[in-house]
N, C-alpha and C positions, 0 to 999 in steps of 0.2 A: 682432147693435150696439142698442143702447138710444140713442134717441131722448134730444135735448136737454129734451125734456118730461117725460119720464117720468125723465130721472137728477133733473131739480129739484125732482120730485115725492119720488121715494124721497130725495131730501138733507133734506126740508120732513121727512119723516115721522120720518126717522131721527135729525133735529136736536128736534124737539119732542117724541117721544115717546122719546128716549134708546135706541132700539134699531139694531142693525148693518141695513145697507143689504140684507144679504145673507139676513135675518132676512127681509124684508118680501115677503106674498103678496097676493094680492086677497082670500083669506080671513080674512088678518088684523083684528082688531073691539076694539073695547072690552071685549069677554066673555073674549079670549085676550091682552090686553097691558096689564098691569095700570096701568101709565104715560098708560093713555089714559082720562083720566078727564074731567071735564067741563071743568076749566080747561082741560086740554090737547087740547081735543075744540077748543073756543074759539080759542085759539092759530091751531091747525090752519087755521082756517077764515080768520082774517085772514092768516096768512102764504102762503095757497094764494090769496086775492086778490089780495093783493100783487103777489107773483111772476106769475100768470097774465093779473091786467089784470081781472077779471071780477067777479060780484059775484052772491055768492049770496042764494037766497031764503030765510026761515025753513024752507018747506016742503021745500025741498031740503036743507038743514044736519039737517035731523028726519029725515030719510025715508035718511040714508047709515048704513049698518049695519056698514060695513068698506070697506076699502081698494078693491076690486072698484067697489064704489057711487060714491065721490070720483072713480074714471078715470072712469065713466060723467057722472057732472057734470061732469066737465070737460071731454069730449067736446059735450055741451050746449048750452054754450057754445063752441063750435068752437076747443076745443084739442086737437091732434090727438098721441097720446101712442105 
């Protein structure tokens, strides 16, 4: 059973990147997802900050290399997935 926070994360990833929720894995990255370009990366940050009421530092944003990294960043901000 997927938590509400995880559903929210996957919905945001799906909508911003235009991918099916079922295709999202922790290893999914800009290298494996053509639509994950610099513009959509900024959109992801904005949507995640709004949905989860957090603020990511520039260091955190730059450190994200895949979906697993996004999950770890959210957990560091106290978001349970």
